[in-house]
PDB file of N, CA, C and O in Angstrom:
ATOM      1  N   MET A   1      60.778 -40.540  -0.480  1.00  0.00           N
ATOM      2  CA  MET A   1      61.489 -41.796  -0.537  1.00  0.00           C
ATOM      3  C   MET A   1      60.827 -42.844   0.344  1.00  0.00           C
ATOM      4  O   MET A   1      60.735 -44.000  -0.070  1.00  0.00           O
ATOM      5  N   SER A   2      60.362 -42.497   1.537  1.00  0.00           N
ATOM      6  CA  SER A   2      59.761 -43.479   2.433  1.00  0.00           C
ATOM      7  C   SER A   2      58.463 -44.029   1.861  1.00  0.00           C
ATOM      8  O   SER A   2      58.122 -45.185   2.111  1.00  0.00           O
ATOM      9  N   VAL A   3      57.727 -43.215   1.092  1.00  0.00           N
ATOM     10  CA  VAL A   3      56.495 -43.683   0.460  1.00  0.00           C
ATOM     11  C   VAL A   3      56.809 -44.796  -0.528  1.00  0.00           C
ATOM     12  O   VAL A   3      56.080 -45.786  -0.598  1.00  0.00           O
ATOM     13  N   VAL A   4      57.880 -44.645  -1.288  1.00  0.00           N
ATOM     14  CA  VAL A   4      58.284 -45.671  -2.246  1.00  0.00           C
ATOM     15  C   VAL A   4      58.610 -46.966  -1.518  1.00  0.00           C
ATOM     16  O   VAL A   4      58.238 -48.043  -1.985  1.00  0.00           O
ATOM     17  N   VAL A   5      59.295 -46.886  -0.386  1.00  0.00           N
ATOM     18  CA  VAL A   5      59.659 -48.072   0.388  1.00  0.00           C
ATOM     19  C   VAL A   5      58.406 -48.766   0.904  1.00  0.00           C
ATOM     20  O   VAL A   5      58.308 -49.991   0.829  1.00  0.00           O
ATOM     21  N   VAL A   6      57.451 -48.010   1.426  1.00  0.00           N
ATOM     22  CA  VAL A   6      56.204 -48.593   1.928  1.00  0.00           C
ATOM     23  C   VAL A   6      55.457 -49.286   0.801  1.00  0.00           C
ATOM     24  O   VAL A   6      55.008 -50.419   0.975  1.00  0.00           O
ATOM     25  N   VAL A   7      55.312 -48.642  -0.346  1.00  0.00           N
ATOM     26  CA  VAL A   7      54.606 -49.224  -1.476  1.00  0.00           C
ATOM     27  C   VAL A   7      55.321 -50.486  -1.957  1.00  0.00           C
ATOM     28  O   VAL A   7      54.676 -51.496  -2.236  1.00  0.00           O
ATOM     29  N   TRP A   8      56.644 -50.432  -2.056  1.00  0.00           N
ATOM     30  CA  TRP A   8      57.401 -51.602  -2.508  1.00  0.00           C
ATOM     31  C   TRP A   8      57.233 -52.760  -1.540  1.00  0.00           C
ATOM     32  O   TRP A   8      56.990 -53.886  -1.973  1.00  0.00           O
ATOM     33  N   SER A   9      57.356 -52.513  -0.233  1.00  0.00           N
ATOM     34  CA  SER A   9      57.226 -53.602   0.737  1.00  0.00           C
ATOM     35  C   SER A   9      55.803 -54.135   0.764  1.00  0.00           C
ATOM     36  O   SER A   9      55.597 -55.333   0.953  1.00  0.00           O
ATOM     37  N   LEU A  10      54.832 -53.274   0.580  1.00  0.00           N
ATOM     38  CA  LEU A  10      53.438 -53.711   0.515  1.00  0.00           C
ATOM     39  C   LEU A  10      53.247 -54.629  -0.689  1.00  0.00           C
ATOM     40  O   LEU A  10      52.642 -55.693  -0.561  1.00  0.00           O
ATOM     41  N   SER A  11      53.746 -54.236  -1.841  1.00  0.00           N
ATOM     42  CA  SER A  11      53.619 -55.045  -3.047  1.00  0.00           C
ATOM     43  C   SER A  11      54.328 -56.377  -2.902  1.00  0.00           C
ATOM     44  O   SER A  11      53.797 -57.409  -3.311  1.00  0.00           O
ATOM     45  N   ALA A  12      55.513 -56.367  -2.329  1.00  0.00           N
ATOM     46  CA  ALA A  12      56.263 -57.610  -2.146  1.00  0.00           C
ATOM     47  C   ALA A  12      55.512 -58.564  -1.230  1.00  0.00           C
ATOM     48  O   ALA A  12      55.467 -59.767  -1.486  1.00  0.00           O
ATOM     49  N   GLY A  13      54.928 -58.038  -0.172  1.00  0.00           N
ATOM     50  CA  GLY A  13      54.148 -58.867   0.749  1.00  0.00           C
ATOM     51  C   GLY A  13      52.900 -59.434   0.098  1.00  0.00           C
ATOM     52  O   GLY A  13      52.521 -60.578   0.350  1.00  0.00           O
ATOM     53  N   LEU A  14      52.266 -58.630  -0.739  1.00  0.00           N
ATOM     54  CA  LEU A  14      51.067 -59.107  -1.429  1.00  0.00           C
ATOM     55  C   LEU A  14      51.425 -60.208  -2.421  1.00  0.00           C
ATOM     56  O   LEU A  14      50.746 -61.233  -2.485  1.00  0.00           O
ATOM     57  N   LEU A  15      52.482 -60.000  -3.190  1.00  0.00           N
ATOM     58  CA  LEU A  15      52.913 -61.016  -4.156  1.00  0.00           C
ATOM     59  C   LEU A  15      53.266 -62.323  -3.462  1.00  0.00           C
ATOM     60  O   LEU A  15      52.911 -63.403  -3.933  1.00  0.00           O
ATOM     61  N   LYS A  16      53.955 -62.217  -2.358  1.00  0.00           N
ATOM     62  CA  LYS A  16      54.349 -63.402  -1.591  1.00  0.00           C
ATOM     63  C   LYS A  16      53.123 -64.207  -1.152  1.00  0.00           C
ATOM     64  O   LYS A  16      53.197 -65.427  -1.006  1.00  0.00           O
ATOM     65  N   ASN A  17      52.002 -63.522  -0.943  1.00  0.00           N
ATOM     66  CA  ASN A  17      50.782 -64.175  -0.479  1.00  0.00           C
ATOM     67  C   ASN A  17      49.776 -64.444  -1.596  1.00  0.00           C
ATOM     68  O   ASN A  17      48.632 -64.812  -1.330  1.00  0.00           O
ATOM     69  N   GLY A  18      50.201 -64.260  -2.842  1.00  0.00           N
ATOM     70  CA  GLY A  18      49.348 -64.637  -3.958  1.00  0.00           C
ATOM     71  C   GLY A  18      48.463 -63.548  -4.524  1.00  0.00           C
ATOM     72  O   GLY A  18      47.475 -63.844  -5.197  1.00  0.00           O
ATOM     73  N   TYR A  19      48.798 -62.283  -4.264  1.00  0.00           N
ATOM     74  CA  TYR A  19      48.025 -61.165  -4.797  1.00  0.00           C
ATOM     75  C   TYR A  19      48.944 -60.247  -5.603  1.00  0.00           C
ATOM     76  O   TYR A  19      49.968 -59.787  -5.098  1.00  0.00           O
ATOM     77  N   MET A  20      48.576 -59.984  -6.853  1.00  0.00           N
ATOM     78  CA  MET A  20      49.383 -59.104  -7.696  1.00  0.00           C
ATOM     79  C   MET A  20      48.656 -57.759  -7.825  1.00  0.00           C
ATOM     80  O   MET A  20      47.671 -57.655  -8.555  1.00  0.00           O
ATOM     81  N   PRO A  21      49.140 -56.734  -7.118  1.00  0.00           N
ATOM     82  CA  PRO A  21      48.464 -55.435  -7.163  1.00  0.00           C
ATOM     83  C   PRO A  21      48.671 -54.736  -8.502  1.00  0.00           C
ATOM     84  O   PRO A  21      49.753 -54.786  -9.087  1.00  0.00           O
ATOM     85  N   PHE A  22      47.598 -54.077  -8.976  1.00  0.00           N
ATOM     86  CA  PHE A  22      47.719 -53.306 -10.218  1.00  0.00           C
ATOM     87  C   PHE A  22      46.921 -52.015 -10.165  1.00  0.00           C
ATOM     88  O   PHE A  22      46.932 -51.259 -11.136  1.00  0.00           O
ATOM     89  N   GLY A  23      46.241 -51.740  -9.085  1.00  0.00           N
ATOM     90  CA  GLY A  23      45.465 -50.509  -8.983  1.00  0.00           C
ATOM     91  C   GLY A  23      45.067 -50.249  -7.544  1.00  0.00           C
ATOM     92  O   GLY A  23      45.411 -51.003  -6.634  1.00  0.00           O
ATOM     93  N   LYS A  24      44.328 -49.157  -7.360  1.00  0.00           N
ATOM     94  CA  LYS A  24      43.808 -48.823  -6.029  1.00  0.00           C
ATOM     95  C   LYS A  24      42.453 -48.163  -6.197  1.00  0.00           C
ATOM     96  O   LYS A  24      42.064 -47.773  -7.298  1.00  0.00           O
ATOM     97  N   GLY A  25      41.752 -48.048  -5.100  1.00  0.00           N
ATOM     98  CA  GLY A  25      40.441 -47.422  -5.127  1.00  0.00           C
ATOM     99  C   GLY A  25      40.513 -45.955  -5.514  1.00  0.00           C
ATOM    100  O   GLY A  25      41.583 -45.349  -5.472  1.00  0.00           O
ATOM    101  N   PRO A  26      39.372 -45.384  -5.893  1.00  0.00           N
ATOM    102  CA  PRO A  26      39.347 -43.982  -6.319  1.00  0.00           C
ATOM    103  C   PRO A  26      39.467 -43.007  -5.142  1.00  0.00           C
ATOM    104  O   PRO A  26      39.164 -43.344  -3.998  1.00  0.00           O
ATOM    105  N   ASP A  27      39.909 -41.809  -5.455  1.00  0.00           N
ATOM    106  CA  ASP A  27      39.961 -40.689  -4.504  1.00  0.00           C
ATOM    107  C   ASP A  27      40.730 -41.035  -3.238  1.00  0.00           C
ATOM    108  O   ASP A  27      41.934 -41.292  -3.284  1.00  0.00           O
ATOM    109  N   ILE A  28      40.028 -41.041  -2.104  1.00  0.00           N
ATOM    110  CA  ILE A  28      40.689 -41.232  -0.811  1.00  0.00           C
ATOM    111  C   ILE A  28      40.802 -42.701  -0.410  1.00  0.00           C
ATOM    112  O   ILE A  28      41.330 -42.996   0.662  1.00  0.00           O
ATOM    113  N   TYR A  29      40.331 -43.615  -1.226  1.00  0.00           N
ATOM    114  CA  TYR A  29      40.395 -45.036  -0.902  1.00  0.00           C
ATOM    115  C   TYR A  29      41.704 -45.608  -1.425  1.00  0.00           C
ATOM    116  O   TYR A  29      42.007 -45.515  -2.614  1.00  0.00           O
ATOM    117  N   TYR A  30      42.466 -46.194  -0.529  1.00  0.00           N
ATOM    118  CA  TYR A  30      43.782 -46.701  -0.894  1.00  0.00           C
ATOM    119  C   TYR A  30      43.826 -48.224  -0.935  1.00  0.00           C
ATOM    120  O   TYR A  30      44.900 -48.817  -1.034  1.00  0.00           O
ATOM    121  N   ASP A  31      42.662 -48.852  -0.860  1.00  0.00           N
ATOM    122  CA  ASP A  31      42.630 -50.307  -0.889  1.00  0.00           C
ATOM    123  C   ASP A  31      43.205 -50.812  -2.203  1.00  0.00           C
ATOM    124  O   ASP A  31      42.755 -50.404  -3.273  1.00  0.00           O
ATOM    125  N   PRO A  32      44.209 -51.709  -2.132  1.00  0.00           N
ATOM    126  CA  PRO A  32      44.797 -52.222  -3.372  1.00  0.00           C
ATOM    127  C   PRO A  32      43.826 -53.128  -4.122  1.00  0.00           C
ATOM    128  O   PRO A  32      43.097 -53.919  -3.522  1.00  0.00           O
ATOM    129  N   VAL A  33      43.832 -52.997  -5.433  1.00  0.00           N
ATOM    130  CA  VAL A  33      43.061 -53.869  -6.314  1.00  0.00           C
ATOM    131  C   VAL A  33      44.077 -54.828  -6.921  1.00  0.00           C
ATOM    132  O   VAL A  33      45.093 -54.409  -7.476  1.00  0.00           O
ATOM    133  N   CYS A  34      43.785 -56.134  -6.806  1.00  0.00           N
ATOM    134  CA  CYS A  34      44.787 -57.144  -7.156  1.00  0.00           C
ATOM    135  C   CYS A  34      44.190 -58.294  -7.959  1.00  0.00           C
ATOM    136  O   CYS A  34      42.997 -58.585  -7.882  1.00  0.00           O
ATOM    137  N   PHE A  35      45.059 -58.932  -8.727  1.00  0.00           N
ATOM    138  CA  PHE A  35      44.729 -60.242  -9.265  1.00  0.00           C
ATOM    139  C   PHE A  35      44.936 -61.229  -8.120  1.00  0.00           C
ATOM    140  O   PHE A  35      45.968 -61.197  -7.449  1.00  0.00           O
ATOM    141  N   ASP A  36      43.958 -62.105  -7.894  1.00  0.00           N
ATOM    142  CA  ASP A  36      44.088 -63.158  -6.886  1.00  0.00           C
ATOM    143  C   ASP A  36      44.707 -64.364  -7.576  1.00  0.00           C
ATOM    144  O   ASP A  36      44.005 -65.140  -8.225  1.00  0.00           O
ATOM    145  N   LEU A  37      46.003 -64.520  -7.440  1.00  0.00           N
ATOM    146  CA  LEU A  37      46.735 -65.558  -8.160  1.00  0.00           C
ATOM    147  C   LEU A  37      46.367 -66.964  -7.705  1.00  0.00           C
ATOM    148  O   LEU A  37      46.685 -67.940  -8.384  1.00  0.00           O
ATOM    149  N   LYS A  38      45.702 -67.072  -6.565  1.00  0.00           N
ATOM    150  CA  LYS A  38      45.282 -68.381  -6.065  1.00  0.00           C
ATOM    151  C   LYS A  38      43.956 -68.822  -6.673  1.00  0.00           C
ATOM    152  O   LYS A  38      43.510 -69.946  -6.442  1.00  0.00           O
ATOM    153  N   SER A  39      43.327 -67.951  -7.445  1.00  0.00           N
ATOM    154  CA  SER A  39      42.006 -68.253  -8.004  1.00  0.00           C
ATOM    155  C   SER A  39      42.069 -68.573  -9.495  1.00  0.00           C
ATOM    156  O   SER A  39      41.102 -68.344 -10.222  1.00  0.00           O
ATOM    157  N   ARG A  40      43.180 -69.089  -9.942  1.00  0.00           N
ATOM    158  CA  ARG A  40      43.372 -69.346 -11.382  1.00  0.00           C
ATOM    159  C   ARG A  40      42.273 -70.247 -11.932  1.00  0.00           C
ATOM    160  O   ARG A  40      41.952 -71.295 -11.373  1.00  0.00           O
ATOM    161  N   LYS A  41      41.716 -69.801 -13.038  1.00  0.00           N
ATOM    162  CA  LYS A  41      40.647 -70.535 -13.692  1.00  0.00           C
ATOM    163  C   LYS A  41      41.203 -71.316 -14.882  1.00  0.00           C
ATOM    164  O   LYS A  41      42.361 -71.131 -15.258  1.00  0.00           O
ATOM    165  N   LYS A  42      40.394 -72.178 -15.469  1.00  0.00           N
ATOM    166  CA  LYS A  42      40.842 -73.011 -16.592  1.00  0.00           C
ATOM    167  C   LYS A  42      41.361 -72.190 -17.764  1.00  0.00           C
ATOM    168  O   LYS A  42      42.287 -72.615 -18.456  1.00  0.00           O
ATOM    169  N   ASN A  43      40.776 -71.022 -17.994  1.00  0.00           N
ATOM    170  CA  ASN A  43      41.197 -70.178 -19.122  1.00  0.00           C
ATOM    171  C   ASN A  43      42.372 -69.261 -18.753  1.00  0.00           C
ATOM    172  O   ASN A  43      42.649 -68.288 -19.456  1.00  0.00           O
ATOM    173  N   ARG A  44      43.050 -69.572 -17.663  1.00  0.00           N
ATOM    174  CA  ARG A  44      44.224 -68.823 -17.189  1.00  0.00           C
ATOM    175  C   ARG A  44      43.899 -67.409 -16.729  1.00  0.00           C
ATOM    176  O   ARG A  44      44.762 -66.531 -16.739  1.00  0.00           O
ATOM    177  N   GLU A  45      42.675 -67.198 -16.335  1.00  0.00           N
ATOM    178  CA  GLU A  45      42.241 -65.903 -15.791  1.00  0.00           C
ATOM    179  C   GLU A  45      42.238 -65.983 -14.268  1.00  0.00           C
ATOM    180  O   GLU A  45      42.210 -67.069 -13.690  1.00  0.00           O
ATOM    181  N   PHE A  46      42.267 -64.810 -13.628  1.00  0.00           N
ATOM    182  CA  PHE A  46      42.244 -64.718 -12.181  1.00  0.00           C
ATOM    183  C   PHE A  46      41.129 -63.770 -11.749  1.00  0.00           C
ATOM    184  O   PHE A  46      40.773 -62.844 -12.477  1.00  0.00           O
ATOM    185  N   SER A  47      40.589 -64.008 -10.570  1.00  0.00           N
ATOM    186  CA  SER A  47      39.630 -63.068  -9.993  1.00  0.00           C
ATOM    187  C   SER A  47      40.347 -61.767  -9.667  1.00  0.00           C
ATOM    188  O   SER A  47      41.554 -61.752  -9.425  1.00  0.00           O
ATOM    189  N   ILE A  48      39.594 -60.683  -9.664  1.00  0.00           N
ATOM    190  CA  ILE A  48      40.134 -59.383  -9.262  1.00  0.00           C
ATOM    191  C   ILE A  48      39.454 -59.006  -7.955  1.00  0.00           C
ATOM    192  O   ILE A  48      38.227 -58.940  -7.871  1.00  0.00           O
ATOM    193  N   VAL A  49      40.281 -58.757  -6.928  1.00  0.00           N
ATOM    194  CA  VAL A  49      39.764 -58.492  -5.592  1.00  0.00           C
ATOM    195  C   VAL A  49      40.270 -57.156  -5.069  1.00  0.00           C
ATOM    196  O   VAL A  49      41.273 -56.620  -5.539  1.00  0.00           O
ATOM    197  N   LYS A  50      39.549 -56.635  -4.083  1.00  0.00           N
ATOM    198  CA  LYS A  50      39.964 -55.423  -3.373  1.00  0.00           C
ATOM    199  C   LYS A  50      40.350 -55.852  -1.962  1.00  0.00           C
ATOM    200  O   LYS A  50      39.606 -56.572  -1.297  1.00  0.00           O
ATOM    201  N   LEU A  51      41.520 -55.403  -1.512  1.00  0.00           N
ATOM    202  CA  LEU A  51      42.017 -55.743  -0.184  1.00  0.00           C
ATOM    203  C   LEU A  51      41.893 -54.553   0.758  1.00  0.00           C
ATOM    204  O   LEU A  51      41.858 -53.404   0.318  1.00  0.00           O
ATOM    205  N   ASP A  52      41.829 -54.829   2.040  1.00  0.00           N
ATOM    206  CA  ASP A  52      41.719 -53.787   3.061  1.00  0.00           C
ATOM    207  C   ASP A  52      43.105 -53.214   3.344  1.00  0.00           C
ATOM    208  O   ASP A  52      43.944 -53.882   3.948  1.00  0.00           O
ATOM    209  N   ASN A  53      43.346 -51.981   2.909  1.00  0.00           N
ATOM    210  CA  ASN A  53      44.641 -51.319   3.060  1.00  0.00           C
ATOM    211  C   ASN A  53      45.041 -51.164   4.525  1.00  0.00           C
ATOM    212  O   ASN A  53      46.187 -51.435   4.882  1.00  0.00           O
ATOM    213  N   GLU A  54      44.118 -50.735   5.369  1.00  0.00           N
ATOM    214  CA  GLU A  54      44.443 -50.508   6.777  1.00  0.00           C
ATOM    215  C   GLU A  54      44.783 -51.812   7.489  1.00  0.00           C
ATOM    216  O   GLU A  54      45.658 -51.837   8.354  1.00  0.00           O
ATOM    217  N   GLU A  55      44.104 -52.883   7.135  1.00  0.00           N
ATOM    218  CA  GLU A  55      44.395 -54.179   7.748  1.00  0.00           C
ATOM    219  C   GLU A  55      45.826 -54.616   7.412  1.00  0.00           C
ATOM    220  O   GLU A  55      46.527 -55.189   8.246  1.00  0.00           O
ATOM    221  N   ILE A  56      46.237 -54.335   6.181  1.00  0.00           N
ATOM    222  CA  ILE A  56      47.593 -54.690   5.757  1.00  0.00           C
ATOM    223  C   ILE A  56      48.620 -53.834   6.505  1.00  0.00           C
ATOM    224  O   ILE A  56      49.578 -54.363   7.069  1.00  0.00           O
ATOM    225  N   LEU A  57      48.423 -52.526   6.510  1.00  0.00           N
ATOM    226  CA  LEU A  57      49.413 -51.617   7.096  1.00  0.00           C
ATOM    227  C   LEU A  57      49.444 -51.658   8.619  1.00  0.00           C
ATOM    228  O   LEU A  57      50.516 -51.608   9.222  1.00  0.00           O
ATOM    229  N   CYS A  58      48.271 -51.748   9.241  1.00  0.00           N
ATOM    230  CA  CYS A  58      48.222 -51.688  10.708  1.00  0.00           C
ATOM    231  C   CYS A  58      48.421 -53.044  11.374  1.00  0.00           C
ATOM    232  O   CYS A  58      49.038 -53.125  12.436  1.00  0.00           O
ATOM    233  N   ASN A  59      47.910 -54.100  10.768  1.00  0.00           N
ATOM    234  CA  ASN A  59      47.924 -55.413  11.417  1.00  0.00           C
ATOM    235  C   ASN A  59      48.724 -56.473  10.667  1.00  0.00           C
ATOM    236  O   ASN A  59      48.814 -57.621  11.102  1.00  0.00           O
ATOM    237  N   GLU A  60      49.308 -56.074   9.527  1.00  0.00           N
ATOM    238  CA  GLU A  60      50.096 -56.984   8.698  1.00  0.00           C
ATOM    239  C   GLU A  60      49.322 -58.251   8.342  1.00  0.00           C
ATOM    240  O   GLU A  60      49.878 -59.349   8.324  1.00  0.00           O
ATOM    241  N   ARG A  61      48.021 -58.080   8.058  1.00  0.00           N
ATOM    242  CA  ARG A  61      47.172 -59.189   7.631  1.00  0.00           C
ATOM    243  C   ARG A  61      46.494 -58.813   6.329  1.00  0.00           C
ATOM    244  O   ARG A  61      46.200 -57.644   6.080  1.00  0.00           O
ATOM    245  N   ILE A  62      46.251 -59.810   5.507  1.00  0.00           N
ATOM    246  CA  ILE A  62      45.558 -59.573   4.240  1.00  0.00           C
ATOM    247  C   ILE A  62      44.098 -59.958   4.414  1.00  0.00           C
ATOM    248  O   ILE A  62      43.766 -61.087   4.776  1.00  0.00           O
ATOM    249  N   LYS A  63      43.237 -58.982   4.145  1.00  0.00           N
ATOM    250  CA  LYS A  63      41.803 -59.211   4.249  1.00  0.00           C
ATOM    251  C   LYS A  63      41.163 -58.804   2.924  1.00  0.00           C
ATOM    252  O   LYS A  63      41.249 -57.647   2.512  1.00  0.00           O
ATOM    253  N   VAL A  64      40.525 -59.760   2.268  1.00  0.00           N
ATOM    254  CA  VAL A  64      39.810 -59.467   1.021  1.00  0.00           C
ATOM    255  C   VAL A  64      38.503 -58.785   1.390  1.00  0.00           C
ATOM    256  O   VAL A  64      37.683 -59.345   2.118  1.00  0.00           O
ATOM    257  N   VAL A  65      38.315 -57.571   0.882  1.00  0.00           N
ATOM    258  CA  VAL A  65      37.093 -56.812   1.142  1.00  0.00           C
ATOM    259  C   VAL A  65      35.985 -57.265   0.194  1.00  0.00           C
ATOM    260  O   VAL A  65      34.831 -57.412   0.596  1.00  0.00           O
ATOM    261  N   ALA A  66      36.359 -57.488  -1.095  1.00  0.00           N
ATOM    262  CA  ALA A  66      35.354 -57.880  -2.083  1.00  0.00           C
ATOM    263  C   ALA A  66      36.025 -58.455  -3.319  1.00  0.00           C
ATOM    264  O   ALA A  66      37.146 -58.088  -3.670  1.00  0.00           O
ATOM    265  N   GLU A  67      35.313 -59.363  -3.968  1.00  0.00           N
ATOM    266  CA  GLU A  67      35.714 -59.765  -5.313  1.00  0.00           C
ATOM    267  C   GLU A  67      35.025 -58.780  -6.241  1.00  0.00           C
ATOM    268  O   GLU A  67      33.797 -58.703  -6.266  1.00  0.00           O
ATOM    269  N   LEU A  68      35.802 -58.032  -7.000  1.00  0.00           N
ATOM    270  CA  LEU A  68      35.230 -57.006  -7.873  1.00  0.00           C
ATOM    271  C   LEU A  68      34.655 -57.610  -9.151  1.00  0.00           C
ATOM    272  O   LEU A  68      33.549 -57.262  -9.563  1.00  0.00           O
ATOM    273  N   VAL A  69      35.393 -58.500  -9.768  1.00  0.00           N
ATOM    274  CA  VAL A  69      34.931 -59.213 -10.965  1.00  0.00           C
ATOM    275  C   VAL A  69      35.608 -60.581 -10.990  1.00  0.00           C
ATOM    276  O   VAL A  69      36.682 -60.759 -10.415  1.00  0.00           O
ATOM    277  N   PRO A  70      34.972 -61.552 -11.661  1.00  0.00           N
ATOM    278  CA  PRO A  70      35.559 -62.896 -11.678  1.00  0.00           C
ATOM    279  C   PRO A  70      36.795 -63.030 -12.560  1.00  0.00           C
ATOM    280  O   PRO A  70      37.627 -63.905 -12.322  1.00  0.00           O
ATOM    281  N   THR A  71      36.931 -62.168 -13.587  1.00  0.00           N
ATOM    282  CA  THR A  71      38.081 -62.258 -14.490  1.00  0.00           C
ATOM    283  C   THR A  71      38.425 -60.879 -15.045  1.00  0.00           C
ATOM    284  O   THR A  71      37.610 -59.958 -14.997  1.00  0.00           O
ATOM    285  N   PHE A  72      39.638 -60.749 -15.570  1.00  0.00           N
ATOM    286  CA  PHE A  72      40.057 -59.507 -16.215  1.00  0.00           C
ATOM    287  C   PHE A  72      39.208 -59.244 -17.456  1.00  0.00           C
ATOM    288  O   PHE A  72      38.849 -58.099 -17.731  1.00  0.00           O
ATOM    289  N   GLU A  73      38.890 -60.286 -18.198  1.00  0.00           N
ATOM    290  CA  GLU A  73      38.041 -60.133 -19.380  1.00  0.00           C
ATOM    291  C   GLU A  73      36.695 -59.514 -18.998  1.00  0.00           C
ATOM    292  O   GLU A  73      36.181 -58.642 -19.700  1.00  0.00           O
ATOM    293  N   HIS A  74      36.137 -59.970 -17.886  1.00  0.00           N
ATOM    294  CA  HIS A  74      34.868 -59.418 -17.410  1.00  0.00           C
ATOM    295  C   HIS A  74      35.023 -57.935 -17.070  1.00  0.00           C
ATOM    296  O   HIS A  74      34.134 -57.137 -17.366  1.00  0.00           O
ATOM    297  N   LEU A  75      36.133 -57.565 -16.458  1.00  0.00           N
ATOM    298  CA  LEU A  75      36.407 -56.164 -16.124  1.00  0.00           C
ATOM    299  C   LEU A  75      36.445 -55.306 -17.378  1.00  0.00           C
ATOM    300  O   LEU A  75      35.849 -54.229 -17.415  1.00  0.00           O
ATOM    301  N   VAL A  76      37.142 -55.775 -18.401  1.00  0.00           N
ATOM    302  CA  VAL A  76      37.266 -55.016 -19.653  1.00  0.00           C
ATOM    303  C   VAL A  76      35.909 -54.863 -20.323  1.00  0.00           C
ATOM    304  O   VAL A  76      35.552 -53.767 -20.755  1.00  0.00           O
ATOM    305  N   LYS A  77      35.146 -55.954 -20.415  1.00  0.00           N
ATOM    306  CA  LYS A  77      33.826 -55.879 -21.058  1.00  0.00           C
ATOM    307  C   LYS A  77      32.883 -54.942 -20.312  1.00  0.00           C
ATOM    308  O   LYS A  77      32.153 -54.167 -20.929  1.00  0.00           O
ATOM    309  N   THR A  78      32.901 -55.015 -18.988  1.00  0.00           N
ATOM    310  CA  THR A  78      32.054 -54.135 -18.179  1.00  0.00           C
ATOM    311  C   THR A  78      32.447 -52.680 -18.362  1.00  0.00           C
ATOM    312  O   THR A  78      31.581 -51.811 -18.466  1.00  0.00           O
ATOM    313  N   THR A  79      33.742 -52.409 -18.404  1.00  0.00           N
ATOM    314  CA  THR A  79      34.233 -51.051 -18.597  1.00  0.00           C
ATOM    315  C   THR A  79      33.799 -50.501 -19.959  1.00  0.00           C
ATOM    316  O   THR A  79      33.391 -49.344 -20.057  1.00  0.00           O
ATOM    317  N   ILE A  80      33.884 -51.312 -20.991  1.00  0.00           N
ATOM    318  CA  ILE A  80      33.463 -50.885 -22.334  1.00  0.00           C
ATOM    319  C   ILE A  80      31.963 -50.617 -22.368  1.00  0.00           C
ATOM    320  O   ILE A  80      31.521 -49.632 -22.959  1.00  0.00           O
ATOM    321  N   GLU A  81      31.178 -51.489 -21.736  1.00  0.00           N
ATOM    322  CA  GLU A  81      29.719 -51.277 -21.688  1.00  0.00           C
ATOM    323  C   GLU A  81      29.380 -49.972 -20.981  1.00  0.00           C
ATOM    324  O   GLU A  81      28.526 -49.218 -21.447  1.00  0.00           O
ATOM    325  N   LEU A  82      30.037 -49.702 -19.871  1.00  0.00           N
ATOM    326  CA  LEU A  82      29.786 -48.458 -19.141  1.00  0.00           C
ATOM    327  C   LEU A  82      30.187 -47.233 -19.966  1.00  0.00           C
ATOM    328  O   LEU A  82      29.499 -46.212 -19.940  1.00  0.00           O
ATOM    329  N   ALA A  83      31.283 -47.335 -20.688  1.00  0.00           N
ATOM    330  CA  ALA A  83      31.741 -46.219 -21.519  1.00  0.00           C
ATOM    331  C   ALA A  83      30.767 -45.971 -22.667  1.00  0.00           C
ATOM    332  O   ALA A  83      30.555 -44.821 -23.053  1.00  0.00           O
ATOM    333  N   ASN A  84      30.180 -47.010 -23.209  1.00  0.00           N
ATOM    334  CA  ASN A  84      29.242 -46.856 -24.324  1.00  0.00           C
ATOM    335  C   ASN A  84      27.911 -46.243 -23.893  1.00  0.00           C
ATOM    336  O   ASN A  84      27.174 -45.728 -24.733  1.00  0.00           O
ATOM    337  N   ARG A  85      27.597 -46.289 -22.621  1.00  0.00           N
ATOM    338  CA  ARG A  85      26.341 -45.721 -22.112  1.00  0.00           C
ATOM    339  C   ARG A  85      26.383 -44.200 -22.065  1.00  0.00           C
ATOM    340  O   ARG A  85      25.336 -43.553 -22.042  1.00  0.00           O
ATOM    341  N   THR A  86      27.572 -43.627 -22.051  1.00  0.00           N
ATOM    342  CA  THR A  86      27.680 -42.170 -21.930  1.00  0.00           C
ATOM    343  C   THR A  86      27.782 -41.495 -23.283  1.00  0.00           C
ATOM    344  O   THR A  86      27.880 -40.270 -23.356  1.00  0.00           O
TER     345      THR A  86
END
């Protein structure tokens, strides 16, 4: 039950600050992957960023670790290209 509360409060804090979480890093990496709602582009797309999980939990600060892709469309196309290589 406490894990659900932590995840919910983390998500609420991220949304309040303009980040919509939808995933996390693989394996042992818990960094949230989010749409950066402050980066809205003309085509209504948002950048996808990875945030520092420990910075959020330990220091209650949001730190963008990296922009993973400029748009969701770019993420989908890249994923399809990678899948076609195998």
